[in-house]
N, C-alpha and C positions, 0 to 999 in steps of 0.2 A: 528657524533654528532646527537642526536635525534632531530626530528622535533617538534617544539612547537605545542601544541594543547590547545584548550579552549572549555568550554561549550558554546553552542549557544541556547538562548531562543527565540522562535518565537511566536508572537501573530498573529493569523489570524482573521481578521474582515470580516463579511459578507457585502453585499451591503447596509444594513441598518446601518452599523457602529458598530453593536453588535458583541461580540465574537462568533466565529464559532467553535462549538464543533465537534469532529470527523473528522477533516481534517487530511490528511497525509502530513507531511512536510519532505523534504529530501534535502541533499546536492548533487549536481551534479558537477563533475569535473573529470579531468584525474586522480587525486589522489583517488577520490571515486571509479571510475571504476577499478583502479588497486587494491584497497583494498577489493572490494566486493567478497564474497565467498557464495556459496549456503548455505542456512540454513537447518537444519535437524529437523525432527519431525513436520513439518507444516501440519495442518489439517483444513479442512472446513467440519464440522459435519452437518448432517441433523437431526434435532430434532424438534418435534412439527410442522412439515411441514414448517420449516424455516432453513436457513443456519446460522451457528454459527462458527466463527464470520461473521458478515455481510460484513466486510471489512478485508481481510487478506493481510498482507504486507510481501513479500518475496523478495529475491534477485534472479537475473537471474541464472538459472541452478538448482533452488530448486525444489525438488519433493514434491508435495502436495497430501495428502491422503484425500479421500472423504467418510468417514464412514457414513453409513445410520443407525441411531439409532432409526428410526421410525419403526412401524410395517407394513407400506405400502411401496411399491416399488417407487423409484425415478428414473428419467432419467435426469441426470445432463449433461448440455452442455454449451459450449461457442462458439460463432461464431465470436468472437473478433479477430482482426488482431494480437494482442499480443499472443493469444493462441486459436486455434480451436481444440475442442475435444468433444466427446460424451461418456458418461458412461451410456449405455442403461439399461433399467429397472433392478434394483438390490436391494437387501437388504444386510445388513452386510457391509463388507469391500470389495471394488473392488480388483481384483487380483493384480493390479499394481497402484502405485501413478501416477499422471500426472506431468510431468516435464515441468516447465515454462522456456523456453529457449530464450525468447526475452523480452526486456523491454516493458512496457506499462500497460494498464488497461484491464483486462479480465472481462467482464460482464458475470455472471453465471445465469443460469435459470434452471428450471425443466420443461420438456415437459408435465408432468402430472399435476403439481400444478403451475399454472400461477402466483400466488402471490409470489412464492419463487424467490428472487433475491439477489445476492451478488456480490462482486467484489474481484478480486485478483489483487493487485497493485504489479507489478514486477519491481524492481528497480535495477540499476547498482550502488548501494551505500550501504555501511554498516551504514551510518549515516541517520537515519530516526526516526520519532516519530509521535504520534497521539496527536491532541489537546484535552485538557480536557474541562470541562464545561465552563471554563473562556477563552477558545480559545487559551490556551498556551501549548506549547510543548517544551521539553528540549532535546537537543542532546548533549551528553557528548563527550569530547575528539575529536572535529572536528579539523583536522590539520590546522595549519596556512597556509594561501595562499588565492588565488582568486578562488572563486567557484560561482556556480549559486544556489540560494535557490529556491526550487520549492514547491508548495502546490497543493493538489487536494482534492476534496470533492465529496462524492457520489451524492450530489444534483446538481453537474455540469451537463450540458447537455452531452449526450453520444457523445463521440468524441471530446469534448471540450479540449483545451490545459490546462495544469496545469498553475497556476499562477507562475510567476518567477521574480526574481530580483537578482542583483549582490550581492555577499556576500564576504566581505574581512575579514578574520579571522586573528587576531594577537595572542599574547600569553595570552590575558586576556579575561574574560567572555564578551560575546556580547549579546545584546538584540536588536531585530528588529521586525518590524511589516509588514505583508502582508495584502493588502486589496483587496477584490473581487470588480472588477469594476462594476458599476451599470448601 
C-alpha cells in the first residue's frame, strides 16, 4: 500500500517579522535520509567575478562542477567541515567535479577575489525548496509521518544552526511558519 504524501508550504519570517526571501527549507527524517539520492548536473559557475548561484542546494553524494566563465583565473576553496577543498588557479572547467559527501553548509570563496562568496547546502533529503520574495516555499509530495522542518539563510552567522521545528504530515496539504528568533 503506497504511503500518503502531501504538499507542504512553509513561510519563513525574519527577526523583524517580515518574509525572508532566499531561505532554504527542507524536511529531515529517517524517511528523507532513505529517499535522498545524489543530484546530477549541479554547477556553481564563476561569471562576472561572482558565484552563480550564490546558494546551491544538493544532496549528499552529489558532484558539483565549478566552471570558470570569466577571463581571469579563480582559486575556489572551502574550509568548511561539510567539505574542504581547493581548486587552484584555473580557467575553464576543472578536471573533476567536487563530490559533497557530508551534510552541512560549505562556504565558498576565491583566494584571488575576496568579494566572491557562495554556499553549497548539502542535504540528506530530497524534499527542499527556496523561499520566494514573499518568504514562501513549497515542497511537493512530502510523505506522511513525523519529520523535522529545517530552514537556513545565507545571512545566518557562519556555523549557526538551522531553524527547526516539528512537522507532522498527513494526507492533506499543510501550511506552516518558521520564525527567526530575534
